[in-house]
N, C-alpha and C positions, 0 to 999 in steps of 0.2 A: 504494499499500499503505500509505503513510503516513496518508493521509485515512482509511482505514478504522481505522486504529489510533486516530487522534484521535476518531472517531465513537465509538468503544467507550470510550474512557476519559475523555472529557469532556462536560460538559453533563448530568450526572445530577441528577434531581429525583424528588419524591415519587412522581409518577405512573409514571415510568420504572422506578423500584425495584420499585412495586407489581404493574407489568406484568411485570417479570423474576421476581418470587416467584409470581405466577400462573402462569406460562408453565412454571416449574421444577414446581410443584405438579401442573399437567395432565401434564407429562411423565412423573413418577412414577406417576400414576394410570393413564395410558395403557400404561406397561410392568407394572404390577401386573395390570391388567385384560386386557392382550394386546388392545387396541383401537386399531386403525390410525387411523380417523377422530379420535379424541381426540388420537392422536400427531401427526397432520397439522395440527390446530389449534394445540396448544402448539409445534410447531416455528415456524409463523406468528408467535404472539405472542413466542416466544424471538428470532427474527430481529428483530422490529419493535423489542423492548426492547434489543437489543445494538446494533443498527444506528442506533437513535435516529429511525426513520422513523415516520410515522403521525401520527394526530391526538391522542394522548396527550400532552399538554405544556403549557407554560404559556400558549401562544398558542391551543392547541386548532386548530381549523379557520378561522383567523382570514382573512377576505377583506377586502381593502383597499377603502376607498370609493371610490376612482376606477377607472372602467373601461378604462383603459389608452389611452383617446383624450383624454386631457387634460380630460375633463368630469367634473363629481362626479356621484354617483349620483342626486342630486335634481334634476338639469337633464334634462328630458324635452323631446325635440324631437316636435312634432306634424305630422304630414303630412295634409293634406285630401284625402281620396279621392272622387271624383265619380262 
């Protein structure tokens, strides 16, 4: 429970605040127009903004250069096929 509280109250940056604002705006529009689809989208964006998950952040969808096997991404192994 404390980790969820930490996620909600820490690491706020511009994109996360913007995402929260858009999610709240979409939620109000969904309630006014009684549209379930927009309500589902806004619930998703509200969750990602509050929990701090997703690609909206300072690192975005950062992928490290290493492929996990100790090799760099530029090291290519070739195998001859006959």
